[in-house]
C-alpha positions as CSV (number, residue, x, y, z in Angstrom):
1,M,36.4,-4.8,26.4
2,E,37.1,-6.9,23.3
3,S,36.1,-10.1,25.1
4,R,32.8,-8.5,26.2
5,L,32.0,-7.4,22.7
6,L,32.7,-10.9,21.4
7,K,30.5,-12.4,24.0
8,L,27.8,-10.0,23.1
9,L,28.1,-11.0,19.5
10,D,28.1,-14.7,20.3
11,D,24.9,-14.2,22.5
12,F,23.2,-12.4,19.7
13,N,24.2,-14.9,17.0
14,S,23.1,-17.8,19.2
15,E,19.7,-16.1,19.7
16,K,20.2,-15.9,23.5
17,M,19.6,-12.2,23.0
18,L,17.3,-10.8,20.5
19,S,17.6,-7.2,19.3
20,F,13.9,-6.6,18.7
21,G,12.2,-9.2,20.9
22,P,11.1,-12.8,20.2
23,N,8.2,-11.8,18.0
24,C,10.3,-9.5,15.7
25,P,13.1,-11.6,14.2
26,Y,15.7,-10.2,11.9
27,E,14.0,-11.8,8.9
28,K,10.8,-9.8,9.4
29,L,12.9,-6.6,9.5
30,N,14.7,-7.6,6.4
31,A,11.4,-8.2,4.6
32,I,10.2,-4.7,5.7
33,R,13.5,-3.1,4.4
34,D,13.1,-5.0,1.1
35,Q,9.5,-3.6,0.7
36,Q,10.8,-0.1,1.4
37,E,13.5,-0.5,-1.2
38,D,10.9,-1.8,-3.7
39,L,8.7,1.2,-3.0
40,M,11.6,3.5,-3.5
41,R,12.5,1.9,-6.9
42,L,8.9,2.0,-8.0
43,H,8.8,5.7,-7.2
44,F,11.9,6.5,-9.3
45,E,10.7,4.3,-12.2
46,Q,7.4,6.2,-12.2
47,D,9.2,9.5,-12.2
48,K,11.1,8.3,-15.3
49,K,7.8,7.4,-17.0
50,M,6.4,10.9,-16.2
51,Q,9.6,12.6,-17.5
52,A,9.3,10.5,-20.7
53,L,5.7,11.6,-21.1
54,I,6.6,15.2,-20.7
55,E,9.5,14.9,-23.2
56,S,7.3,13.1,-25.6
57,G,4.7,15.9,-25.4
58,S,7.4,18.6,-25.8
59,R,8.5,17.0,-29.0
60,R,4.9,17.4,-30.2
61,G,5.0,21.0,-29.3
62,R,3.1,20.7,-26.0
63,K,4.0,22.5,-22.8
64,P,4.9,20.2,-19.9
65,V,1.6,20.8,-18.1
66,Q,-0.4,20.0,-21.3
67,S,1.4,16.6,-21.4
68,L,0.4,15.9,-17.8
69,I,-3.2,16.8,-18.2
70,S,-3.7,14.9,-21.5
71,D,-5.6,11.6,-21.4
72,E,-2.3,9.7,-21.5
73,G,-1.0,11.8,-18.7
74,W,-4.0,11.2,-16.5
75,K,-3.9,7.4,-17.1
76,T,-0.2,7.3,-16.3
77,T,-0.6,9.3,-13.2
78,K,-3.6,7.2,-12.0
79,S,-1.7,4.0,-12.7
80,N,1.4,5.3,-10.8
81,V,-0.6,6.4,-7.8
82,D,-2.5,3.2,-7.6
83,A,0.7,1.1,-7.7
84,L,2.3,3.3,-5.1
85,I,-0.7,3.1,-2.8
86,T,-1.0,-0.6,-3.1
87,K,2.6,-1.2,-2.2
88,L,2.4,1.4,0.6
89,E,-0.7,-0.2,2.1
90,A,1.1,-3.6,2.1
91,L,4.2,-2.1,3.7
92,S,2.1,-0.2,6.3
93,S,0.2,-3.4,7.2
94,D,3.4,-5.4,7.6
95,I,4.9,-2.7,9.8
96,H,1.8,-2.6,11.9
97,N,1.9,-6.4,12.3
98,L,5.6,-6.6,12.9
99,H,5.3,-7.4,16.6
100,K,2.3,-9.7,16.4
101,P,3.3,-13.3,17.1
102,G,2.8,-15.8,14.3
103,H,2.4,-13.1,11.6
104,P,4.0,-14.4,8.4
105,S,6.8,-12.2,7.0
């Protein structure tokens, strides 16, 4: 069994056998994963911005909802959503094109 697993590993590493077909190399999958991680980080960074906005408003005597519906809250929310949508559209496009030959990663 060990020898078969080693042969399988050798075949995979020598590209005799591809895990996702010839048009979907590992590098493309890595790029997709990196984009997913970037999107996740952006989401958490934006959450921190919103929490800071709420805390800033509460120090001024505002209720949390008032901070979110203030001009600053609307601008921050719009900016956050725009950034997320832009990254999500790029990720979606790259996933859609994952199996197309010749598509750059």
